[in-house]
N, C-alpha and C positions, 0 to 999 in steps of 0.2 A: 504493500499499499504506499503511495507517495505521500511523504509529509506535507501538512498543511502550512503553506507560508502566508502570513499575514503582514500587509503592509503596515506602516506608520499610520497612514491614514485611515485604515480600516481599524485598527486599534484604537484610535482616537474616537471614531464614531462609535465603536461599541461601548467605551467607556463613558461616553456622555449620553449614551441611551438610557437614562435612569427611569424607573417607575415614578409617576407622577405623586407628590405628597399633598394635593388636593383632598380636603376632607379629612385631615389629620386632626383638627380640632376647628370646626366651623365657626363656633362663636368667639373665637380669638383671631383666627385667621380667615376672615370672610371671603378674601380674594385668593387664598390659597398660598402655600408656600413656595418660594422659589428654592430649587435645588441647592444652592449655595448660601442660603439665609443663615444667620446665626441668632438664635434665641437664647435669652438668659431668662431663667427662672430663679428669682430671689425671694427671700422671706425669712420670718423668724421660725424657730422650731415648732414643729407640729402645725405648720401652716398648709402642709399639702404639696410641699416642693417635690418630693420623690413620687407621691402619689399622681400628681399631675404628669410627670414624666413618664410614669408607667401606663398612664391612659393613653399618652400620645403613642407610646411603643406599641400598645395592643392594636391601635388602629393601622399603624405602620405595617405590621407584619401579618395581620388578618388579610384574607382574600377578599377581592371586590366583587365576588359572585354571591348568589343567594341574598341580596339586597343588605349584605353585611357592610359594604361601602368602606372597607379597608383598602390600603394602598398597595398591598400585595409586594411589599418591598422588602428588603434586607435591612437589618439594623445592628450596628455596633453599640454595645453597652460598655464603657470603661467605669467600672464598679471600684470606687475608692473609699466612699463612706461606709458601704456595706449596709446601708439602709434599705437597699431594694431587695425585694421579695419574689421570687417566681411564682410563688403560691397565690400572691395578690395579682400579680399579673394575669394568671391563669382565669381567677375569679372575674377580672374586669374582661377577659376575652370572652367568657362565658355570658356575661350580662350583655354585651355587644350582640353576640349572635342570638341570645334570647330575643332580646328588640327586634332583630331583623326577622325572627322566627315568628313573631306576632304580626308584623306588618307586611310580610310576604305571602302571597297566594300559594306558592309552591313550598309550604313550610318545611323546616328541618324538623321532622317529627319524632327523631329518634335520639337517645342520649350517645348511641354509638357515632352518628354521623356528627354531632357536636364535638365528640372526644377526638374523632379522626381530623376534623378542621382544625382543632387547637394543636394537636400534635404535629400537624403538618407546617402550621404556622411557626410553632415555636423553633422550627429548622431554620427559619428566617432570622432569628435573634443569636448573635454570638456575643457572649459575656466574657470580658477580659477583666480578672480580679487583679487589683494592684493593692499592695500592702505598705509600700514605701515610696519616697519621692523618687528614687532611682528608677523603679520599675514603671511608674507613671510616666516619667521623663521618656524612658526607652520606648515605651508604647506611642507615645505622641510622635517621636521621631521616625517611627516605622510605620506610619498608618499607610504609607503608599504601596507598601507589600500587601497589607491587608486588603485594601482596595482594588488591588490588581488580581488578588485570588478569587475575589467574588465581585463581579461587575454589577450585580443586582443591588448592592449596598447604596442606599439613598440617605440613610441617617446616621449621623454620629450622635451618641447620646454620653454624657459625662455626669456622674453623680457621685461626688461634687467636684467642682474645678479647684476649689480651695482647699481640699482635705489635707494637702501637705504644704501648705502655704508657710506656717512656722518652720517645718523641716528645712524647706528650700532657702528661707530668708535668715537662717540661724546666725551666717556670718556676714549677711549683707542686708540689713533691714530696709524693705521698701514697702510702699502701701499695696493694699491688697488690690486697688485699680490697677496700678501700675504691673503687679504680678500677673492678674488675669491678661492685661494687654500683651504682655511677653507671650504667654501660651496661646492666646488666640492668633498671633502672628504665626507661630509655628502650626498651629491647627489650619489656618485658613490657606497657607501655602499648598498644602495637600488637598484639602477639601475642595478647592476652587478648580484644581487641575482634574479632580476626579467626579466633579458635580455632586458633591455631598453637602447636605444640611446639617448644622449642628446645633443641639440642644443642650445645655448644661446647667446644673442648679449651683446656687451658692447660699451660703448662710448670712443672712444680714440681721445684726443685733441693733436694738433701739433705732427702728425704722420710721417710728411715728415723728412727723414734723420734720423728717429729713429727706430732701430730694435732690437728686444728681441729675445733670442733663444726660442724655443719651450720647454715647460715643460714636464715632464713626465706624467702630468695629462691629456694633450690634444692630442689628435690623428690628428686633422685637425684644423690649424690656418688659417682664412680666413680674410684678411684685405682688406677693401674697401676705396677708397679714390678717390678724384676728382683730374685730372691732372692740376698742376697749370697753370694759364691763357689758360685755355681750358674748354670746355664743356664736355670733354671725361672722363671717369672714367677707373680705373685700378683696377684689384683684385689679391692680392698677396695671393697664396695657399701655405702653409708651412706644410709638414710632416716630419717624421724623415728621409725618404728617399729623399726628393725633396722639392725644391722652384720654384714656376711657377708664371709668370705673366701672365694675361688674360685680355684684354681690354672687356670692356662692356657698354651697354648704357642701360637707365631706361626709359622703354615704358610704356604705359597704361596696356599693356597685358603681362606684366612681363620683367625680366630682360634678354636681349639678349647678348649673349657672342660673341665675335669677335675672332674666332681661328686663330692664325697666322698658315698659311699652313705649314710653315717651321717645326712646331712641330710634324707634322705628317710624 
């Protein structure tokens, strides 16, 4: 059998043909994400950062048939904080499928079908566990090898990007914003080449009455926080064009957005 020879142009075309991330989270990204967008999810502890990231990952890796409206894409999760739970991801995937089952005429009517869909979809998620700054840095610098191995990867997720901030800055103290900017420069160099979007979480302490402008490196800035003296939560979504506030609740089957009718 003759070996298959792929030209540089053919390789470039193949690498840039990524699954669309439209529908990843319609409430936040009504016009859909571009494949090289960078999204920051910040917030205090227990505000739902990892949960929201997991919800987006569920949408990303699920198929787009059966009215599930997934993206049918592969994703990489760099797990540094170790708050991410695969069992919780499976629950979120199951909830999305159940919702599709109710609304779709050709319903997924057996548990076996749902289990098969979830198992098949989980093959689209590749988790890289990092336990120190050296492992994290090495992973970021070798992303191109990972992207070359799987051209279906459309999303890079990091939970969280600031996990090793103090380790890295032990001898050279710098601000968290400068630290993140340095990491994003490394990440964007590779994600732009391979047409991959990036979503990362970061811990923000004492965020009330404190606001910083959106930097040029970030396309969407999502800030999650609990309303003072309340059980309610509020999300502030910021882009170059808009700043929008959306109330939400954290339920076992996902984050539920409470849209103000006056916005429509």
